N, C-alpha and C positions, 0 to 999 in steps of 0.2 A: 426826043429822049436820047440820052447819051448811049454810046455803044459800050464804053468801058469806064468803070469808076474804080479808083484806088481808095481803099479804106485805110485811113491813117490811124489805126488803133489796134487793139488786141482784145482778147477775152470775150465776155458775153456780148458786148455791144458790137464788136466786129462780126460775130456770128449772126446777130440780129439784123444788121444792115445787109449782110450778104444774103440773108433769107429774102428780103424784099427785092434786092437786085435780081435774084434768080427768078422771082415771080414776074418781074417786068421784062425778063429776057435780056438783062444787061450783064455783060461780062464783069466779074469781080476780080480785083487784084488785092491780095492780102500782103501785108508786110510783117516781118518778124525779126526779133533779135535772136541771138544764139540760145537764150533761155527758152524761147518759144518755137524752136525749130519743128517740134512735133505737136504743136498745139492744135486745138480743134478748129480755130478760125483759119489756120493754114490749110488743113485738110479739106475744109468745106468750100474754100474759094476756088475760082476757076484757074487762077495762077497765083504764085506767091513769090516774093522777093525778099532776100535777106538784106537787112539794112544796118547791121552792126552787132557789136557785142551786147551782153546782157544789160549793163547800166542804161537807163532810159535816156540819159543825156547824150549817149553815143548811138542811140538807135531811134526810139519813138519820138524823141524831142529834137532830132537832127533834121532841120528843114532841108538842108542840101541833099541828104540821103533820101528823104521822102520824094523830093522833086525829081531826083535822078531815077528813082524807081518808077515814078509816073511816066517819065520820058521813055524809059526802056520798054515799058509795057504798052505804050500807046494810049494811056488813060487820057480822057478828056476832062475829067472832073475828079475832085478829091472830097470824100466824106470824112470829116474829122472825128465822128463819134462824139464822145464826151470825155473830158479829161485831156491830159497831154496838151496838144496844141489847139484844141477845139475853140478856145476863147483867146487865142493869140492873134492879135490884130496884124502883127508882122507876118505871120504865116499866111493869113488870108490875103494880105496885100501881095506877098511874094508869089502866091499861086496865081493871082490875077495877072501880075506882070509877066509870068511865065506862060500865059495863054491857057491856063487851067481854070475851070470853074470851081470856085470854093463853094461847097454845098452848105451854105450858112449865110449869115447877114453880111453886109458890107463891112470892111475893115473899120470904117469910121464909126459904125454903130457898136462894134465890139470894143473899140477904144473908149468911146464915151461911156458905155454902160459898165465897162470893166473898171472904171475909176469911180468908186462909190460916192466920192465927194461930188464930182461933176454930175454923176447920174442923179443924185438927189436934187441938185440945183436945177437940172434940166426938167425933170418931171414935175418939180414943184412949180416951175414957171408955166407948165402945161395944165396946172390945176389939180395935180394929184397930191393927196395929203402924204406928208413924210414924217418920220419919227424925229422928235426934237433931238438936236445934237450939235456937235461942233461944226464950224463952218471954215472953209479954206483948207488948202492942202499944205503938206510940208510942215506941219506943226511940230515944234520941238517937244521934248519930254515935259518940260515945265509948262508949256502952253496947253498940252493935252491934259495935264493934271489940273491946271487952272479951269479949263473948260469942264472937266468932270465935276469939280467943286461947284461951279456955277449951275450946272444942270441939276446936281444933287444926287447923292448916292441912293441906290446902287446904279452903276453904269456898266455899259458893255463896250470894251475896247475891240475894234475890228480893223483888220488890214484893208486898206483902200483897194488893193489890187486883187483880192481874192475873196473867198467865202467858204461855206460849208464847214465852219467851225475851226478851220486852220488859223491859228494865231488869235482866236477870239478868247477874251478873258472877261468873265463876269466878276466885277470888283464891288464889294459891298462896304468896305471900310477905307477911309482916306489913307490910313497908314500903309496900306498895301499897294497903293497906286504906282509908285515908282518901280517896285519890283515887277509888278504885272505888266507895266509898259515895256520894260526891258525884255521880259519873256515873250510878249506878243511880237515885239520887233524881231527878235531872233527867229521865231518860227515863221513869221511872215517872209522874212528874207530867205529862209531855207526853202519855203514852199513856192514863193512867187518871184523871188529875186528883187523884191521891193518891200521895204519895211515901213512905208508910209501908213500911218494909223489915223483913224477917226474915233470919236467917242459918241455914244448915243445913250439916251435915257433907257434904263432897263424897265420893261413892263412886266410886273409879276404875274405869273400864271397866264401867259399869253397863249394864243393859238396861232399856228403857222398855216396860212392859206395861200395857195399860189394859183394863178390863172394862166392857162395855156393859150397862147396867141398864135395865129398864122397870118402872115402878110405876104402878098405877092409883089411883083415889080410893076403892077398896074394901078397901084393906089388902094387896093382892097386890103382891109385888116379885119379879122374876126377873132372872137375868143371862143374857146371850146369848153367853157365852164371851168370849175375849180377842182383842186385837189387838196385834201386835208393832209398836212405833213407834220402834225403836232407831236407824234410819237417819235422822240429823238433821244439820243444818248450822247451827251457831251457835244451838243449842237449838230449831231449827225442824224439825218433821217434814217429810220429803220423800218417804219411801216407807213405806207401812203394809201389813200383811198379817194375815190371819186363816186359821187359828189360828197360834199361835207354835210354832216348832220346839223352843223351850226347855222348855216345860211338859209334864209328864206328867199323866195324868188326876187323880191325887191332888192335885197342886199346883194344877191348874186348878180343881178343885172347892173347894179351900180359899180361893184368891184370889177366886173367884166369891162364896162365902159372905161373905167380908170386905167385898166391894163391896156386897152386899145389906144388910149391917149398917150400912155407911156411909150408904146411901140411907135406910134406916129412921131413922137417928139424926137426920136433919134434916127428916123428914116429906116426903120427896120424892114427886113425881108427874110422870109423863111419861118421856121418854128422857133419860138422863144417862150420864156416863162417869166411872168412878173410876180414877184413874191411880196406878200403882205404880212404884217404882224397885226393880230386882231385881239383886243381884250375879250376874253371869254365871257365877261359879264355884259358886254355891249358890242356885238358884232358890227354895228353901224359905224363904230369908231375904228376904222382900219387905217393902217399906215404903210406906205411903200417902204420896202427894205432894199430891194435890189432887183435887177433884171438879169436873168441867165440867158446869154445869147447863144444858145445851142439846144440840142435835144436834152431832155432830162432823163435820169435813171428811171424815174417813175412814169414815163410816158405811156406804158402799156395800160394803166388803169383808165386813162383818157381814151385810148383806142377802143377799149372794150365797151365803154358807155356811150361813145359816139359812133362807133362802127367805121372810123377812119383810120387808115394806116399813115401815121405821121411821117415815117421815113419816106413813104411813097410821095407824100406831098412836099417834103423837103426837096426831093429829086425833081418833081414837076415844076415847082417854083423856080428852082435853080436853072432849069432848062428853059425858062421863060414863059411857062404857061400861067394863065390867070387862075385864081381859085374858081372852082366849079360850083360854089355854093355861097350863099349870103348868110348873115347872122340869123335870119329868120329860119333858115334851113337846119340849123344846129339844134338837135334835141339830145337830152341825156336820158338814156334808158337803162334801168337796172342799177346795179351797184358793183364796184370792183375794188379789191383790196390787194396790195402788193407787200411782200416781205422780202427784205434783202438778206440773203444768206452769206455770211462773211466768215473768213478764216480767222476766228478769234475764239478764245476759251473763256466762257463765262465763269467757270470754276476758278480761274486764275485772274479774276478782275478784268476780264475781257481783253487780255493781252493778245496781240497778234499771234497766230499759230502758223504752222506750215507742215509740209510732209508730202508724201505720195498718196494719191487717191487710189486706195486698194479695191474699193467696191463703191459703185455709183448707182444710185436709183433716184431718178428725177420724175415726179409725177407730170402727166399730160392728159388732156382730154376731159370731157364731162365738166366743162366750166373751169378747168384748171390749165394754166399755161406756165411753163418754166423756161425762162431765157437764161442760157448757161453757156459758159465757155469751157466746160470740163469734159473730160473723158476719163475712163479708168486708166490709171498710169500717169495722169497729169501730175507734174511737180508744182507744188505751191510754195513759193519762196518768199523772201522778205523784200524783194526789189520793187514790186509793184503794189497796187492797191489790194486790199484784202477781200473785196467783194467777189464772190465766186459765181453767184447766180441770183436770180430773182424768181420767186414763186408768186404767181398772180391767180386769184380766184374771182369768178364772176357769177352773179346770181340775180334773180329778179328783185331782190331786196337785200338790205344790209345784213340781217341775221343769217341769211342763206350764204352770202359771200364769206362772212366770217367763219361759219361752220365748215365750209368747203376748204378754206385756207388752213384752218387748224388741222384738218384731216390730211391735207396735202403736205404740210410740214411734218406731220407724224410719219408720213411715208417717204420723206426725203432722207436718203442715205448717202453719206460722204465719209466712209470709213477710211482712216489713215490721216485725216486732217480734222481736228476739232473745229466745230462751227457753232453758231448761235441759233441753229434751227429749233432746238428744243426750247430755248429761252423765248424765242419769238412765238412759239405755239402757246406757251403759258401766258405770255403777255396778251395775246389775243383773247384769252379767256378771262382776263382781269375784269371785275365788275365795272370799273370806270370806262374801260374800252368798249365793253359790250353795250353800255348805256350811252356812249358817245360823249361822256363828260370828261374830256381830255384837256391837257395843256402840255406845253413843251417841257415841263419839269416832272411830269408823271413818271416816266421811266426811271429817272434818277432817284426819285423818292421810293419807288417800289422795287428797284432792281434786286435788292437782297432777298426779297420774298419770292422772287421768280427763279432763283438759282438753287438747285437741290443742295441740301445740307448733307454733305458726305456722299459716299458711294453706296447705292442700294445693295442690300444683302444678296439679292437675286443676281446681281452682276457677277459677284464672286462665285456664286453657285454655277452660273453658266460657264465662267472661265475655268473652274475646276472640272466641270464636265468635259470640256474640250480636251483638257490635259488627260483626263481619265481615259477618254476614247483613244488617245494616242498611245496609251499603255496597254491597249487590248491585246489579247493573244495574237501571235503572228499566224501566218498561213499554216504552220505545222501544229497550231493549237497550244504552243508552249510559250510562256513568258518567264524570263529570269526573275525570280522573286526578289533578288537583291537590287534590281533596277527599279522596283516599284516603291514609292514613298508611303508604305502602308503599315509599317510597324510589324511586319510579318515575322513570325518565329516558328520554329518547328513545333508541331503539335497544337499551335494556336488557331483560333478561329480567324477567318478573313476579317480584317479591320477596315474601316473606311479609309479611303485614300486621302492623304493630307497634303496640301500644296501651299507653300509660302508664296503669297501674291502681293503685288503692289500696283497702285495707280498713282501716277505723278500728282503730287500735291496732297496725297492722303497717306495716313500711316499704314505700314505693311500689315497684312493679316495672314493667319494660317487658316485656310478654309478646307473643310473635309467634305467629301462627297461619297455617299454610300454606293457600294458596288451594285446592289440590286435595284435601288431606287434612283439611279443616276438619271439626270435629264436627257432627253433625246437630242442627239447631235446629228444634224444633217449637213449637207455640203455647204450651204450658205446660211443656215439658221440653227439656233439652239432654242429648244422649248423647255422652259423651267416652270414647274408648278410649285408655288409656295403660298401657304395660308389660303388655299382654295382658289388661287388666281393663277392662270397660265400666262406667262410672259414669253413673248416671241422676240428673240434677239437676232439681228443681222450679224453675220460673222465674216471676218476677213483677217487672217493672221491672228495677232494678239488683240485685235480690235473687235469690240462688240457695240452694237447700236440698237436703240429702241426709241421710238416716238420722237425722232429728231436729235436725241442726245447720243453721245458716244463715249466710250471709255477705252483707254489703252491699258490693258491688264497684263502686266509683265511678271515673270518669275522673280522672286526676291531671294537674294543670297545674303543672309545675315552676316556671315563672316566677311564677305567682300565689302558689304556696306560699312561694317565696323572698321575694317582696315583703311578704306578710302577716307573715312572721316576722322581717323586718329590724328593725322598731322595738322588738321585745321579744325578749329571750333566752328560749328555751324552758326553760332551767334555772331562771331567776329567776321565771318566770310560774306562778302557781297558777290552775288551771282547774277548773271544776266537773266532777267525775267522773261525774255523772249529772244528768238533768233533775230539778229539785226546787225547794225553797225554802230560802233562807238563814235559819236560825233564831237563830244566835248570831254576833255579831261582837265579837271580843275585843281588837282593835287599832285604831289610827288611823294615818293617814299621818304619817310622821315617827317612829313608834315603832321603837326598836331591839329586835330579837328574837333569840332563841337558836335554834340548829339544833334542829329537832324540836318547837319551841314551838307549841302549839295556837293557831291564828289565827281560824278560822271553823268553823261547823258547818252542813252542808247536809243537809236531810232530804227524803226521797222515799219514798213507800209505807211509811211508818212505820219507816224506817231512818235512823239518824244516821250521817253520815260526817264525821269530823274532818279538817279541812284544816290541815296543819302546815307550818311554815317549812322550806324545803328546805335552808337553810343559815343561819348567823348573818349578820345584816345589818340593813338598814333598810327599812321599808315605804315604798315610793315611790309606789305607786298602790293605791287601794282603790275598786273599781268597784261595790260592792254595800253594802246596809245590811240590817239584820234585817228579814225580811219580803219581800226581793227574790225574785222568781221567776227562775230561771236555766235555761238550756239546757245540754245536755251539751257539755263542752269550752269553755264560755263563760269568758272571763278574769274572775277574781275579784279578784286582787291581784298585785302585783309586789314582790318582795323583792330589793333590790340587795345583793349580797354584801359582807360585811365582809372587806376585803382581808387582815386579820390572821388571819382564821379558817382560811385555807388552802383550796385548791380541793377537797380531798378531804373536807371536813367537810360532811356532808349530813344532813338530817333524814328524817323519815318521814311519810307520809300514812297514818294508821291509821283503821280502821273501828270505830266504837263503835255498839253496838246490833245488831239482828238483822234482816237483810233476808230476803226470802222470806216464806213463810207467808202469813197472811191476816188480815183484821180478826177472823175467828174465833180465830186463834191469838194475837191480842193479848190475848185474855181466857182463855187457858188451853189 
């Protein structure tokens, strides 16, 4: 076994790898950018090395700086985690040439399986069924469109060099093909530096099943069963479980053997995942999609049902050890389900969020595990992927695991940064999920029903109670009545305290709270009783949280709001929907635009958001350029309406790309 291993990653996966290194008595080396100087993975490692400024290209993606850190700390091996350089064949090869062991497959396997076109041809030759699609690489736009027409609509456009939804476009009508090809190329080029595309037949209502494989350097390859990954949003996995309720033992064995053959076909070594698309109506008709040549985000569910530490076996295989078990030794016991908690706001269309973690509560124990890179005080920005943690539950059966995970998500508190924890909790209670009748389109179809409609009244009640407590009499027992928003007057009876409040994205309200019946406010909680139900809110600053949801309840100043909006019409003003970077500016001041015309593109956490003209008109203000960093709700441009266009003519602000997921998922 190695003495020292450098972990070339950040966040929850770095913390998770460090945990296994510690259990094996191996010294861990963390690396960090300036943005992560005080991050949890830096604190938990045995030693840490700064590798550059905040942008990933100058730190986590800098091969030279990573190798220099390994040399300075005496590391013998490098664990890439997932994302960043985990599936970069050049990085694996450079590590080997520098005398370092790359804890992953050979560079040749990464290169082969990283090219989806070559990968399909290779596994097909090995007898593994593949999805019908285009053949050959380097196809032009016209050739891709022709292949799509030959396959028949609908089709899926996919980057050859990546995966996880980045650059993927589901196209149902021929008239949209060229626009979708251009958009897919742009995002593929931004995510992977390669805009080569392929096109595949789209299978309606498919299920996504993947097989975990382990291969050593002595010719042994085994599979560790399957994971169901059908619960996705915009092609990004958000819930995974093992085993799948879809497969019987015969299908499981057949898919497992196909995965083993795929691994053998590329000379694989280490932990990897072979992904299949499966028609829900006929699980026996499965098709190879791709192979992810590294550890997966969802590996904990496999660990829990097999009892194996996959990171440990990555290390042992990389150190030259043979697998200590055969296929017959692998058994799946119980059921495990994982949920990905991401910095995104379901109430704002799942746009990436950010901020400072003011209060953190992450469940552990009694069949529940949380893999996280967070601490209280962590800054969540727009530079890296949005996944903050993974909550995993294990039970003797699927209903128990689902019940435990729902409870764990209800107890997950990340105040200061909006997350999808509450959305995931509700998703896990959806009848189709409970019954196991899922497909990859379920979340998209049901998303609106899983997002609360407006802000619950008890949230405002709790926020008002917090403010009322702050106005309680001082140590001398006296409070200036003119400082209290109560409508007090001489000789009058004490009136309820009234507070103007607002939650981003919702209309401001004035909420009153009675003096005598005010909710109980404690240091970190607020207890609100309404309609015979007691609601317990977690509290931190202006943030309130309950059952995985959170609200930022701020004071509302009507005069200030009126003045700030007087100069610009809200209808005409285009604001940033999320904190991020402007990557494309397509117009200039004075340009005449049509309703719905694409004007700018804002990117955050590897998601593109297209800003479109709200109506026909003229661009009168343009406050940003390509490369500008913007805050959420910052004004980007103003479009004065064309009077002839009619007041009812409006455009749309559409989302291109795939939020959520992780740097891991940007590569499959």
